[in-house]
N, C-alpha and C positions, 0 to 999 in steps of 0.2 A: 480625574475621568477626560474623555476626550471623544467629540463627535466628529464622525466622520460619512460622508457621501458616499454611496458605492453603487454603481448605477443607478443611480436617482434614489437609493434608499438609505435612510438615515440610521445610524444607529451609533449607539454611546458605547464606549469600553474604556478599558483602565489604562491609563499612562503606559506605555512601551509593549502593547500591543503590537503585533505586526499585521499589515494589511490583511493576508492572507487568514491570520484568526480572526480578523475583524469580519470579513467575507463571510466564513465558518458559522461567526454566528449570527447572519441574516440564514444562511442555508439556501440551499435549490441551486437551480442551474447556474446562480450567479456566483457561484464559488469556483476559482483560477483550480486548475489541474495541478497537481505537485508531483513529480518523481524522484525528487531526493531530500525534500524537505519530510521530517518525519518525527511528531512532534515529542517524545520520550525521550527522542535523542538527541543531545545538547552539542552544538555547533554542524548542524546538518544546514540543508537549504543554500542556495543561489550556486548551484553547479547545473543542473541541467535546467533552466531559463525557462521552462514554459510556464511558469507563473507569471510572466511576464505581464502588469499590467500600465496605465496611462494614467499620471496624475496632472490633470488638468488644473488643480488649485492646491497649492501646497500646504496653504493653512490658512485661517483667517487674519494672523498680524501679516503673514507674506502671501498675496494670493496669487501670486505669479508661477505660473506650470514648468513642473521639473522637465529640463530640454529631451529626456531620453526616457523610455521604456525602464522600466525600475523592478526588480525581482519583488517580490511582494510578499514573499515568506521570511525575507531577511532586514524588509523597509519596516521600522516603525511608525506607526499613526502619528498626526498632528491632529490639534483640537481645531476644525474647520476645513479639513483635508476633504478633495472631491477626487475620486476614483474611476474610471472607467475600463470595464472588463469588457463585456461579452456586446457592450455597446460602442467599441471604438473599431474601426476598419484595422487600423495600423497594426492595434493587438493579435487581432484576428489573424491578420496576413504574418506577421511576425513568428506566432504562436504554428501557422502551418508550414513556417521555415522550417523551424526546430525540430518538428515530428520528422519533416525531409530528411533533416540531420540526423538523427538518431536513428530511422532506418536506412540508413544507406549501409551498415555494415552490418546490420541486423538480417540474419537467415530467415528464410521464410519456411519455419518450423513450427507455425501453427498447429497443423493436421495432426503429428506428433507429438506436440511440447506437452509437459504434464502441468504449467501453467496455463494453457488452455482455458478459458472461460473463467477466467478468474485476472487476467493480465493486466497492469494498468496500463502497459504500453499499446494493447491490442485496445484499448478503449480511444485510448487517447489516439492512434491513427485511425478510429475508426470515426471521431467526432470532429476532430480537424487535419486528416492528411489527405492526400489524394489517390486516385488510384492507379496513375503511372509514375514509373520513377525516369529520371533524367541520370541516375548514375550509371556509366559505362565501366569503371575500373574495375579490378579483381578486388574483391570484400578480402577482408583481415583475415587471416589462418594464425591460431594458436596451438600449441602443442600442448595434450591433454596432462591432468596434473591432478594426481589423487589425493583427495583430502581425507581420505579414512572411509571409513565402512557406513556412515549415514549419508553425505553429503557428495553430492555430485555438481560438477563444476562444468558448467557451457562458458565458456568465454566468449564463443563469436554472439552470443544475446546479451553478455556485457556491455550495460550504457554508464560505466563508471557513474552509480550515484552516491559511493561510497556508503552506503547505511549500512553495509555487511562489518566495515572495517569500524566505524562508528561502536556498531552492536557489539563485536567484541572487545573494542578500548573499555567500554562502561559499564559493563555486565558481565566481565570477565578478568582475572589479573594474570593471564598469560596470553596475550592473543600470539597468533604464531602467523598471519595473514594480513597482506595489505595489497598496496598498488605499486609494481614492480615497473619501471620504463619509464620513459616520456612520452606527450604526444599522440602518433598514431599506435605506437609501439606499447602504450600504458596497457597494464593487465593486473585482476587481480592473483594472486598468488601466494606461494608460501617458499620462506627462505631454504632453502639447499630442502624443497620438499617436505616439509616436517607435516606430520598429521594433525588435522582439528580435532584435538577429543576433550576438551574440557567439557565440564557439566554443563553448561548453556550453549554448547555451541549451535545447536540446529534452530537456534533462534534468530541466524543469518539466514536461514531459508524462509521464514515468516518475513521480513523486513525485505526482502529484495522483490523490486516491482517488477520484474522480467522474469523469465523462466533460467537465469541464469545460475543460481544455487536452487537445486531441488533435492526430495525426499526419497534418499535412495528406496528405502522400503515401500516407496508407495508408486514408484517409478513404473510407468506402462501397467499399472493394474486396472486403471478404470479411466472415466472421464469423469471430471467433477460435475458435471450437471447431473449425472447417475446417481449421485451419492445424496445422503440426508445429513444435511450437518445437524448435531445433537448438542445442547449444553450437555456438561459433566462437568463430575467432579470429585477427587479421592483426598484422601488425608497423606499429603506428602510433605516430607519433612524437609524437603529441600527449597520447594517453591509453593504458590500457591495454589496445585491442583487445579487449577476452573481453566478447562480446557472447552474444545470443542473438537467432537468426534465426527467422523465422515464417515457413515454407515451405508450399507446396502444388504437390507435385510438384516440377521444377526453377526453380518461380520463389520466389525473394525477397520477400514481401509488405512486409515492413517489419522492422526492426532494434530491438531495445530492449536496454538493461543489465539483466544480470541480477538476479534479484531471488532473495530466501531466501523460506523458508517464510510469513513475516508481511509479504510484501510489499514488501520494503525493498530498495532498490538495495544492491547488493555494493559496485561500485565505476562511478561517472560517466562515461559516455562521451562523445567527441566528435561533434558536428554532421557531419564525414567519415563517421565508421563509422555513425551513423547514418540520414543522408540520400544520402549519393552511393555508396555500397557495398552497391548492390541485385542484386548477379548472386553466384552462388556460386562462381565462378572467385574470386572476391575475398579468399576466405575459407576457412581448412584447419576443417573440420568435426570437429567432435570427436566427436559422438553425440547422442542424443534427449538432451532437458533435463527433468528431472523436476519436474512439477509437485505440488507438495504441498497445497497450499491451494484453490487455483481447480479444483472438481471438473470443470466443466463441460467444462474443456479436458481434463484427465486421462480423461474418459470415453470419447475416441477410441480408448485403447487404442494409442497411436503407438508404445508401448515393446515391444518384442517379447524376450522371456526368453530371454536369451546361457545357454549349458549348459557352454560351455569357457569361462570366464573369464580364466583365465593368458594364451590366445592372442590377446583384446582387452583390455587394461587401461584403466583410470580411465573403470569404466564407472559410471552412476550406481546404487545398490543395489537399486533397484526392478527392472531390469533381471536380477539376479544369480537362477539357480536353482540348486539345489545336484541334484546327478544322484540319482538313487534307488540307495540302499544295496543289495546284490548280500545 
């Protein structure tokens, strides 16, 4: 076990844990943001650099500070390490510069983007971005690529986090897309424009932190903050069948995998559950999904307090309300 002090808070974690995971054990506002790191995906992290932190003490044995900011998602902890994130001015300035770099070629599509309201880049730019831009050059342009009947690719929005590539590599056996080109010309694409059509291809939509990969069956149908996310499950022979239904009234507008507070998928789901089961009769509804991170969705107050918890079991903690004591 190793003890690490993160923004003045001491936490004990297992050896080999990364600084980011140690911060997530503390939780709250001290946790560095992450755009490319994804816990279920091996090898992810170290590409977007938004999780940079300052190590002011390397370890108890070697108290010297690390000379440069380090990526917290790929840097393992050492016993006695002291790390600064929100309390360090250099970290905040560096993060502001990285956000500016990510937004250089990103179009102002938020008003029409299907990812609006649950976009990691939106949250990041709100917290660490600036209201003006210094960029005067022409933005990147790409030819449109058809990825099949279910997935829409908007390459101009892509930040090259590689999450979709790792997902296809690790949960399918026939990946046909990847990063083509180098430098400013790098883009997500398929070799000779193959169609992505395996049973779990829809998961690349869930892992994308921006609106680069979106669901064609959900495209332009509604805004996410007008919908109600509901936990549901079905007996599926291909995947766990545990999903989140995004509904409006009795209509199921889209189906996604369940995500945790850091917007990471808990269990990947198959395309049958995601694209073909769009009626409430196909599912066993468990109750409202508690959305912790995406505040614009939670602002709808779709979770009503339940007073008699024993009568309605397995409810999210946010819906429970204690009766006043007499």
